MARBA-3410 file (N, C-alpha, C, O; in Angstrom, 1 decimal):
180
0.8,-1.2,0.0,0.0,0.0,0.0,0.9,1.2,0.0,2.1,1.2,0.2 ~ 0.3,2.4,-0.3,1.0,3.6,-0.3,1.6,3.9,1.1,2.7,4.5,1.2 ~ 0.9,3.5,2.1,1.4,3.8,3.5,2.7,3.0,3.7,3.6,3.4,4.5 ~ 2.8,1.8,3.1,4.0,1.0,3.3,5.2,1.4,2.5,6.3,1.0,2.7 ~ 4.9,2.3,1.4,6.0,2.6,0.5,6.4,4.1,0.5,7.6,4.4,0.3
5.5,5.0,0.8,5.8,6.4,0.7,6.8,6.8,1.7,6.8,6.4,2.9 ~ 7.8,7.5,1.2,8.9,7.9,2.1,10.0,6.9,2.3,11.0,7.2,3.0 ~ 9.9,5.8,1.7,10.9,4.7,1.7,11.8,4.8,0.5,11.3,5.2,-0.6 ~ 13.0,4.3,0.6,13.9,4.3,-0.5,13.6,3.1,-1.4,13.7,1.9,-1.0 ~ 13.1,3.4,-2.6,12.7,2.3,-3.5,13.8,1.3,-3.8,13.5,0.1,-3.6
14.9,1.7,-4.2,16.0,0.8,-4.5,16.5,0.0,-3.4,16.6,-1.3,-3.4 ~ 16.8,0.6,-2.2,17.4,-0.1,-1.1,16.4,-1.0,-0.4,16.8,-2.0,0.2 ~ 15.1,-0.7,-0.4,14.2,-1.5,0.4,13.3,-2.4,-0.4,12.7,-3.4,0.1 ~ 13.2,-2.2,-1.8,12.2,-3.1,-2.5,12.9,-3.8,-3.7,12.2,-4.6,-4.3 ~ 14.1,-3.6,-4.0,14.8,-4.2,-5.1,15.8,-5.2,-4.6,16.5,-5.0,-3.6
15.8,-6.4,-5.2,16.8,-7.4,-4.8,18.2,-6.8,-4.9,18.5,-6.0,-5.8 ~ 19.1,-7.3,-4.1,20.4,-6.8,-4.0,21.2,-6.8,-5.3,21.9,-5.9,-5.7 ~ 21.0,-7.9,-6.1,21.7,-8.1,-7.3,21.2,-7.1,-8.4,21.9,-7.0,-9.5 ~ 20.1,-6.4,-8.3,19.6,-5.5,-9.3,19.6,-4.1,-8.8,19.3,-3.2,-9.5 ~ 20.0,-3.8,-7.6,20.0,-2.4,-7.0,20.8,-1.5,-7.9,20.3,-0.4,-8.1
22.0,-1.8,-8.2,22.9,-0.9,-9.0,22.2,-0.6,-10.3,22.2,0.6,-10.7 ~ 21.7,-1.6,-11.1,21.2,-1.3,-12.4,19.9,-0.5,-12.3,19.6,0.3,-13.2 ~ 19.0,-0.8,-11.3,17.8,0.0,-11.2,18.1,1.4,-10.8,17.5,2.3,-11.3 ~ 19.1,1.6,-9.9,19.5,2.9,-9.5,20.0,3.7,-10.7,19.7,4.9,-10.8 ~ 20.7,3.0,-11.6,21.3,3.7,-12.8,20.1,4.1,-13.7,20.2,5.2,-14.3
19.1,3.3,-13.9,17.9,3.7,-14.7,17.3,4.9,-14.1,16.9,5.8,-14.9 ~ 17.1,4.9,-12.8,16.4,6.1,-12.2,17.3,7.3,-12.3,16.7,8.4,-12.6 ~ 18.6,7.2,-12.1,19.4,8.4,-12.2,19.5,8.9,-13.7,19.5,10.1,-13.9 ~ 19.4,8.0,-14.6,19.4,8.5,-16.0,18.1,9.3,-16.3,18.1,10.3,-16.9 ~ 17.0,8.8,-15.8,15.7,9.5,-15.9,15.7,10.8,-15.3,15.1,11.8,-15.8
16.5,11.0,-14.2,16.6,12.3,-13.5,17.5,13.2,-14.3,17.4,14.4,-14.1 ~ 18.2,12.7,-15.3,19.0,13.5,-16.2,18.3,13.7,-17.5,18.8,14.3,-18.5 ~ 17.1,13.2,-17.7,16.3,13.3,-18.9,16.5,12.2,-19.9,15.9,12.3,-21.0 ~ 17.2,11.1,-19.5,17.4,10.0,-20.4,16.5,8.9,-20.0,16.7,8.2,-19.0 ~ 15.4,8.7,-20.7,14.4,7.8,-20.4,14.7,6.4,-20.8,15.4,6.2,-21.8
14.2,5.4,-20.0,14.5,4.0,-20.2,13.2,3.3,-20.5,12.2,3.5,-19.7 ~ 13.1,2.5,-21.5,11.9,1.7,-21.8,12.2,0.2,-21.7,13.3,-0.3,-22.1 ~ 11.3,-0.6,-21.1,11.3,-2.0,-21.1,12.6,-2.6,-20.3,13.3,-3.4,-20.8 ~ 12.8,-2.0,-19.2,13.9,-2.5,-18.3,13.3,-3.5,-17.3,12.3,-3.2,-16.6 ~ 13.8,-4.7,-17.4,13.2,-5.8,-16.5,14.1,-6.0,-15.3,15.3,-6.0,-15.3
13.4,-6.2,-14.1,14.0,-6.4,-12.9,13.1,-7.0,-11.9,11.9,-6.9,-12.1 ~ 13.6,-7.7,-10.8,12.8,-8.3,-9.8,12.4,-7.3,-8.7,13.2,-6.4,-8.3 ~ 11.2,-7.4,-8.2,10.7,-6.6,-7.1,10.2,-7.5,-6.0,9.5,-8.5,-6.3 ~ 10.5,-7.2,-4.8,10.1,-8.1,-3.7,8.8,-7.5,-3.0,8.8,-6.3,-2.7 ~ 7.8,-8.3,-2.9,6.5,-7.8,-2.3,6.6,-7.8,-0.8,7.5,-8.3,-0.2
5.6,-7.2,-0.2,5.5,-7.2,1.3,5.6,-8.6,1.9,6.2,-8.7,3.0 ~ 4.9,-9.5,1.2,4.9,-10.9,1.8,6.1,-11.7,1.3,6.1,-12.9,1.6 ~ 7.1,-11.1,0.7,8.3,-11.7,0.4,8.4,-12.4,-1.0,9.4,-13.0,-1.4 ~ 7.3,-12.3,-1.8,7.3,-12.9,-3.1,8.1,-12.1,-4.1,8.3,-10.9,-3.9 ~ 8.7,-12.7,-5.0,9.5,-12.1,-6.0,8.7,-11.9,-7.3,8.2,-12.9,-7.9
8.5,-10.7,-7.8,7.8,-10.4,-9.0,8.8,-9.9,-10.0,9.7,-9.2,-9.7 ~ 8.6,-10.3,-11.3,9.4,-9.7,-12.4,8.6,-8.5,-13.0,7.5,-8.7,-13.4 ~ 9.3,-7.4,-13.0,8.7,-6.1,-13.4,9.3,-5.6,-14.7,10.6,-5.7,-14.8 ~ 8.5,-5.1,-15.6,9.0,-4.5,-16.8,8.7,-3.0,-16.6,7.6,-2.6,-16.4 ~ 9.8,-2.2,-16.5,9.7,-0.8,-16.1,10.0,0.2,-17.3,10.9,-0.1,-18.1
9.2,1.2,-17.4,9.5,2.4,-18.2,9.7,3.5,-17.3,8.7,3.9,-16.5 ~ 10.8,4.1,-17.3,11.1,5.2,-16.4,11.2,6.5,-17.2,12.0,6.6,-18.2 ~ 10.5,7.5,-16.8,10.5,8.8,-17.5,10.7,9.9,-16.5,10.3,9.8,-15.4 ~ 11.2,11.0,-17.0,11.5,12.2,-16.2,10.1,12.8,-15.8,9.2,12.9,-16.7 ~ 10.0,13.3,-14.6,8.8,14.1,-14.2,9.3,15.6,-14.2,10.3,15.9,-13.6
8.5,16.4,-14.9,8.9,17.8,-15.0,7.9,18.7,-14.5,6.7,18.4,-14.4 ~ 8.3,19.9,-14.0,7.4,20.9,-13.5,6.9,21.8,-14.7,7.2,21.5,-15.9 ~ 6.1,22.8,-14.4,5.6,23.6,-15.5,6.6,24.4,-16.3,6.4,24.7,-17.5 ~ 7.8,24.5,-15.7,8.9,25.2,-16.5,9.7,24.2,-17.3,10.7,24.6,-18.0 ~ 9.4,22.9,-17.2,10.2,21.9,-17.9,11.4,21.3,-17.1,12.1,20.5,-17.7
11.6,21.8,-15.9,12.7,21.3,-15.1,12.3,19.9,-14.5,11.2,19.7,-14.1 ~ 13.3,19.1,-14.5,13.1,17.7,-13.9,13.0,17.8,-12.4,13.8,18.4,-11.8 ~ 11.9,17.2,-11.9,11.7,17.3,-10.4,11.5,15.9,-9.9,11.4,15.7,-8.7 ~ 11.6,14.8,-10.7,11.5,13.5,-10.2,11.4,12.5,-11.4,11.7,12.8,-12.5 ~ 11.1,11.3,-11.0,11.0,10.2,-12.0,9.6,9.6,-11.8,9.1,9.3,-10.7
9.0,9.3,-13.0,7.8,8.5,-13.0,8.1,7.1,-13.5,8.6,7.0,-14.7 ~ 7.8,6.1,-12.8,8.1,4.7,-13.3,6.8,4.0,-13.5,5.9,4.0,-12.6 ~ 6.6,3.5,-14.7,5.4,2.7,-15.0,5.9,1.3,-15.1,6.6,0.9,-16.0 ~ 5.4,0.4,-14.2,5.9,-1.0,-14.2,4.7,-1.9,-14.5,3.6,-1.6,-14.2 ~ 5.1,-3.0,-15.1,4.1,-4.1,-15.4,4.6,-5.4,-14.9,5.8,-5.7,-15.1
3.8,-6.1,-14.2,4.1,-7.4,-13.7,4.2,-8.4,-14.8,3.1,-8.7,-15.4 ~ 5.3,-8.9,-15.1,5.5,-9.9,-16.2,5.9,-11.3,-15.7,6.3,-12.1,-16.4 ~ 5.7,-11.5,-14.4,6.0,-12.8,-13.8,5.3,-13.9,-14.5,6.0,-14.9,-14.8 ~ 4.0,-13.8,-14.7,3.3,-14.9,-15.3,3.8,-15.2,-16.7,3.9,-16.3,-17.2 ~ 4.0,-14.1,-17.4,4.5,-14.2,-18.8,5.9,-15.0,-18.9,6.1,-15.8,-19.7
6.7,-14.6,-18.0,8.1,-15.2,-17.9,7.9,-16.7,-17.6,8.6,-17.6,-18.2 ~ 7.1,-17.0,-16.6,6.8,-18.4,-16.2,6.3,-19.2,-17.4,6.7,-20.3,-17.6 ~ 5.3,-18.6,-18.1,4.7,-19.2,-19.3,5.8,-19.5,-20.4,5.8,-20.5,-21.0 ~ 6.7,-18.5,-20.6,7.7,-18.6,-21.6,8.7,-19.8,-21.2,9.2,-20.5,-22.1 ~ 9.0,-19.9,-19.9,9.9,-20.9,-19.5,9.3,-22.3,-19.6,9.9,-23.2,-20.0
8.0,-22.4,-19.4,7.2,-23.6,-19.6,7.2,-24.0,-21.0,7.4,-25.2,-21.4 ~ 7.0,-23.0,-21.9,6.9,-23.2,-23.3,8.3,-23.8,-23.8,8.4,-24.7,-24.6 ~ 9.4,-23.2,-23.3,10.7,-23.6,-23.7,11.0,-25.0,-23.2,11.6,-25.8,-24.0 ~ 10.5,-25.3,-22.0,10.7,-26.7,-21.5,10.0,-27.7,-22.3,10.5,-28.8,-22.6 ~ 8.8,-27.4,-22.7,8.0,-28.3,-23.5,8.6,-28.5,-24.9,8.7,-29.7,-25.4
9.1,-27.5,-25.5,9.8,-27.6,-26.8,11.0,-28.5,-26.6,11.3,-29.4,-27.4 ~ 11.8,-28.2,-25.6,13.1,-28.9,-25.4,12.9,-30.4,-25.1,13.7,-31.2,-25.5 ~ 11.8,-30.7,-24.5,11.6,-32.1,-24.1,10.6,-32.9,-25.0,10.3,-34.0,-24.7 ~ 10.2,-32.3,-26.0,9.2,-32.9,-27.0,9.9,-34.1,-27.6,11.1,-34.2,-27.8 ~ 9.1,-35.1,-28.0,9.6,-36.3,-28.6,9.7,-36.2,-30.1,9.8,-37.2,-30.8
9.7,-35.0,-30.6,9.8,-34.7,-32.1,10.9,-33.7,-32.2,11.1,-32.8,-31.3 ~ 11.6,-33.7,-33.3,12.7,-32.6,-33.5,12.0,-31.3,-33.8,11.1,-31.2,-34.6 ~ 12.4,-30.3,-33.0,11.8,-29.0,-33.1,13.0,-28.0,-33.3,13.9,-28.0,-32.5 ~ 12.9,-27.2,-34.3,13.9,-26.1,-34.5,13.2,-24.9,-34.8,12.1,-24.9,-35.3 ~ 13.9,-23.7,-34.6,13.4,-22.4,-34.9,14.5,-21.6,-35.6,15.7,-21.8,-35.3
14.1,-20.7,-36.4,15.0,-19.8,-37.1,14.5,-18.4,-36.9,13.3,-18.2,-36.8 ~ 15.4,-17.4,-37.0,15.0,-16.0,-37.0,14.8,-15.6,-38.4,14.9,-16.4,-39.4 ~ 14.5,-14.3,-38.6,14.2,-13.8,-40.0,15.4,-13.9,-40.9,15.3,-13.9,-42.2 ~ 16.6,-14.1,-40.4,17.8,-14.2,-41.2,18.1,-15.7,-41.6,19.0,-16.0,-42.3 ~ 17.3,-16.6,-41.0,17.5,-18.0,-41.2,18.5,-18.7,-40.2,18.8,-19.9,-40.4
18.9,-18.0,-39.2,19.8,-18.5,-38.2,19.0,-19.3,-37.2,18.0,-18.8,-36.7 ~ 19.6,-20.4,-36.7,18.9,-21.3,-35.8,18.8,-20.5,-34.4,19.8,-20.0,-33.9 ~ 17.6,-20.5,-33.8,17.4,-19.9,-32.5,16.8,-21.0,-31.5,16.8,-20.7,-30.3 ~ 16.3,-22.1,-32.1,15.8,-23.2,-31.2,16.3,-24.5,-31.8,16.2,-24.7,-33.0 ~ 16.8,-25.4,-31.0,17.2,-26.7,-31.4,17.0,-27.6,-30.2,17.8,-27.6,-29.3
15.9,-28.4,-30.2,15.6,-29.1,-29.1,16.4,-30.4,-29.0,17.2,-30.7,-29.9 ~ 16.2,-31.1,-27.8,17.0,-32.3,-27.6,16.8,-33.4,-28.6,17.7,-34.1,-29.0 ~ 15.5,-33.6,-29.1,15.3,-34.6,-30.1,16.0,-34.3,-31.4,16.6,-35.2,-32.0 ~ 16.0,-33.0,-31.8,16.7,-32.6,-33.0,18.2,-32.9,-32.8,18.9,-33.4,-33.7 ~ 18.7,-32.6,-31.6,20.1,-32.9,-31.3,20.4,-34.4,-31.4,21.4,-34.8,-32.0
19.5,-35.2,-30.8,19.8,-36.7,-30.8,19.7,-37.3,-32.2,20.5,-38.1,-32.5 ~ 18.8,-36.8,-33.0,18.6,-37.3,-34.4,19.8,-36.9,-35.3,20.3,-37.7,-36.1 ~ 20.2,-35.6,-35.1,21.1,-35.1,-36.1,22.6,-35.2,-35.6,23.5,-35.2,-36.5 ~ 22.8,-35.4,-34.3,24.1,-35.4,-33.8,24.7,-34.0,-33.5,25.8,-33.9,-32.9 ~ 24.0,-33.0,-33.9,24.4,-31.6,-33.6,23.7,-31.2,-32.3,22.5,-31.2,-32.2
24.5,-30.7,-31.4,24.0,-30.1,-30.2,23.4,-28.7,-30.5,23.7,-28.2,-31.6 ~ 22.7,-28.2,-29.5,22.2,-26.8,-29.8,23.3,-25.8,-29.9,23.2,-24.8,-30.6 ~ 24.4,-26.1,-29.1,25.6,-25.2,-29.2,26.2,-25.3,-30.6,26.7,-24.3,-31.1 ~ 26.1,-26.4,-31.3,26.6,-26.6,-32.7,25.8,-25.8,-33.7,26.3,-25.3,-34.7 ~ 24.5,-25.6,-33.4,23.6,-25.0,-34.4,23.2,-23.6,-34.1,22.9,-22.8,-35.1
23.1,-23.2,-32.9,22.6,-21.8,-32.6,23.4,-20.8,-33.3,24.7,-20.7,-33.2 ~ 22.7,-19.9,-33.9,23.3,-18.8,-34.7,23.8,-19.1,-36.0,24.3,-18.3,-36.8 ~ 23.8,-20.4,-36.4,24.2,-20.9,-37.7,23.0,-20.9,-38.7,21.9,-21.1,-38.2 ~ 23.3,-20.6,-39.9,22.2,-20.6,-40.9,21.7,-22.0,-41.2,22.5,-22.9,-41.7 ~ 20.5,-22.3,-40.9,19.9,-23.6,-41.0,20.1,-24.2,-42.5,20.6,-25.2,-42.7
19.6,-23.4,-43.4,19.5,-23.9,-44.8,20.9,-24.1,-45.4,21.2,-25.1,-46.0 ~ 21.8,-23.1,-45.2,23.1,-23.1,-45.9,24.0,-24.2,-45.2,24.9,-24.7,-45.9 ~ 23.8,-24.5,-43.9,24.8,-25.3,-43.3,24.3,-26.8,-43.0,25.0,-27.7,-42.7 ~ 22.9,-26.9,-42.9,22.4,-28.2,-42.5,21.4,-28.9,-43.5,21.0,-30.0,-43.2 ~ 21.2,-28.3,-44.6,20.3,-28.8,-45.6,21.1,-29.2,-46.8,22.0,-28.5,-47.2
20.7,-30.4,-47.4,21.4,-30.8,-48.6,21.2,-29.7,-49.7,20.1,-29.1,-49.8 ~ 22.2,-29.6,-50.6,22.2,-28.5,-51.6,21.0,-28.6,-52.5,20.4,-27.6,-52.9 ~ 20.5,-29.8,-52.8,19.4,-29.9,-53.7,18.1,-29.5,-53.1,17.1,-29.3,-53.9 ~ 18.0,-29.3,-51.8,16.8,-28.9,-51.2,16.8,-27.5,-50.5,15.9,-27.0,-50.0 ~ 18.0,-26.8,-50.6,18.1,-25.5,-50.0,17.1,-24.5,-50.4,16.5,-23.8,-49.6
16.9,-24.4,-51.7,16.0,-23.4,-52.3,14.6,-23.7,-51.8,13.9,-22.7,-51.4 ~ 14.1,-24.9,-51.8,12.7,-25.2,-51.4,12.5,-25.1,-49.9,11.5,-24.6,-49.5 ~ 13.5,-25.5,-49.1,13.4,-25.3,-47.7,13.4,-23.8,-47.3,12.6,-23.4,-46.5 ~ 14.3,-23.1,-48.0,14.3,-21.6,-47.7,13.0,-21.0,-48.0,12.5,-20.1,-47.3 ~ 12.4,-21.4,-49.1,11.1,-20.8,-49.5,10.0,-21.2,-48.5,9.2,-20.3,-48.1
10.0,-22.4,-48.0,9.0,-22.8,-46.9,9.2,-22.0,-45.7,8.2,-21.5,-45.1 ~ 10.4,-21.8,-45.3,10.7,-21.0,-44.1,10.3,-19.5,-44.2,9.8,-18.9,-43.3 ~ 10.6,-19.0,-45.4,10.2,-17.6,-45.7,8.7,-17.4,-45.7,8.2,-16.4,-45.1 ~ 8.0,-18.4,-46.2,6.5,-18.3,-46.2,6.0,-18.4,-44.7,5.1,-17.6,-44.4 ~ 6.6,-19.2,-43.9,6.2,-19.4,-42.5,6.4,-18.0,-41.8,5.6,-17.6,-41.0
7.5,-17.4,-42.1,7.8,-16.1,-41.4,6.8,-15.0,-41.8,6.6,-14.0,-41.1 ~ 6.2,-15.2,-43.0,5.1,-14.3,-43.4,3.7,-14.7,-43.0,2.7,-14.1,-43.3 ~ 3.7,-15.8,-42.2,2.4,-16.3,-41.6,1.7,-17.4,-42.5,0.6,-17.8,-42.2 ~ 2.4,-17.8,-43.5,1.8,-18.9,-44.4,2.4,-20.2,-44.0,3.5,-20.5,-44.3 ~ 1.6,-21.0,-43.3,2.0,-22.3,-42.8,2.2,-23.4,-43.8,1.4,-23.4,-44.8
3.1,-24.3,-43.6,3.3,-25.4,-44.5,3.2,-26.7,-43.6,3.8,-26.7,-42.5 ~ 2.5,-27.7,-44.1,2.4,-28.9,-43.4,3.0,-30.1,-44.2,2.8,-30.1,-45.4 ~ 3.7,-31.0,-43.5,4.2,-32.2,-44.1,5.1,-32.0,-45.3,4.9,-32.7,-46.3 ~ 6.0,-31.1,-45.2,7.0,-30.8,-46.2,8.2,-31.7,-45.9,8.8,-31.6,-44.8 ~ 8.5,-32.6,-46.8,9.7,-33.5,-46.6,10.9,-32.9,-47.2,11.0,-32.4,-48.3
12.0,-33.0,-46.4,13.3,-32.6,-46.8,14.4,-33.3,-46.1,14.2,-33.8,-45.0 ~ 15.6,-33.4,-46.7,16.7,-34.1,-46.0,17.6,-33.1,-45.2,17.8,-32.0,-45.6 ~ 17.9,-33.6,-44.0,18.8,-32.9,-43.1,20.1,-33.6,-43.1,20.1,-34.9,-43.0 ~ 21.3,-32.9,-43.1,22.6,-33.6,-43.1,22.9,-33.8,-41.6,23.0,-32.8,-40.9 ~ 23.2,-35.0,-41.1,23.6,-35.2,-39.8,25.1,-34.9,-39.6,25.8,-34.7,-40.5
25.5,-34.8,-38.3,26.8,-34.5,-38.0,27.8,-35.5,-38.6,28.9,-35.1,-39.0 ~ 27.4,-36.7,-38.7,28.3,-37.8,-39.2,28.1,-38.0,-40.7,28.6,-38.9,-41.3 ~ 27.4,-37.0,-41.4,27.3,-37.0,-42.8,26.1,-37.8,-43.4,25.9,-37.8,-44.6 ~ 25.3,-38.4,-42.5,24.1,-39.1,-43.1,23.1,-38.2,-43.5,23.0,-37.0,-43.1 ~ 22.2,-38.6,-44.4,21.1,-37.9,-44.9,19.8,-38.4,-44.1,19.5,-39.5,-44.2
19.2,-37.5,-43.4,18.1,-37.8,-42.5,16.9,-37.1,-43.1,16.8,-35.9,-43.2 ~ 15.8,-37.9,-43.4,14.6,-37.4,-44.0,13.7,-36.8,-42.9,13.4,-37.5,-41.9 ~ 13.4,-35.6,-43.0,12.6,-34.8,-42.0,11.2,-34.4,-42.6,11.2,-34.0,-43.8 ~ 10.2,-34.5,-41.8,8.9,-34.1,-42.3,8.6,-32.8,-41.5,8.5,-32.8,-40.3 ~ 8.5,-31.7,-42.2,8.4,-30.4,-41.6,7.0,-29.8,-41.6,6.3,-29.8,-42.6
6.6,-29.3,-40.4,5.4,-28.4,-40.3,6.0,-27.1,-39.9,6.5,-26.9,-38.8 ~ 5.9,-26.1,-40.8,6.5,-24.8,-40.5,5.4,-23.8,-40.2,4.4,-23.6,-41.0 ~ 5.5,-23.1,-39.1,4.6,-22.1,-38.6,5.4,-20.9,-38.1,6.6,-21.1,-37.6 ~ 4.8,-19.7,-38.1,5.5,-18.6,-37.4,5.1,-18.6,-36.0,4.1,-19.2,-35.6 ~ 6.0,-18.0,-35.2,5.7,-18.0,-33.7,5.6,-16.5,-33.3,5.4,-16.3,-32.1
END
């Protein structure tokens, strides 16, 4: 409540120790007129729960335009982060190979099943171009086209293509491509 917080030092009393310095820096920047958007940090509630907050900090000015404080607008993103972590866990433990690419075609997701089937770990593939490095040359153009369509929201189901395994084998994959 406002009675519990007014007059108390925000950073020292409500921010976890590991984030105090960075939150203080955001607030100090806002006091200098440098606004910060989408800064994430943990906040401890009165009952000791940890909430993940997304903060936008902006300067508060008087009628003359002089900075007199900071206005912070925070959003509780704890549930969203929990949901994203659960989603990632489900992808990683699925019994089907799942991979993701960014708009440039670089691998951003490579689950355990994909790693087991291909022999490439996620460390081997992350940031590497999927089509250029892991698809047989005769299918590169068609796989690239399917991925580009998916990135535009046009889904493709049951597209068969070969993936080159780490030991050089040709592995036939059935692809369902969707945007995320």
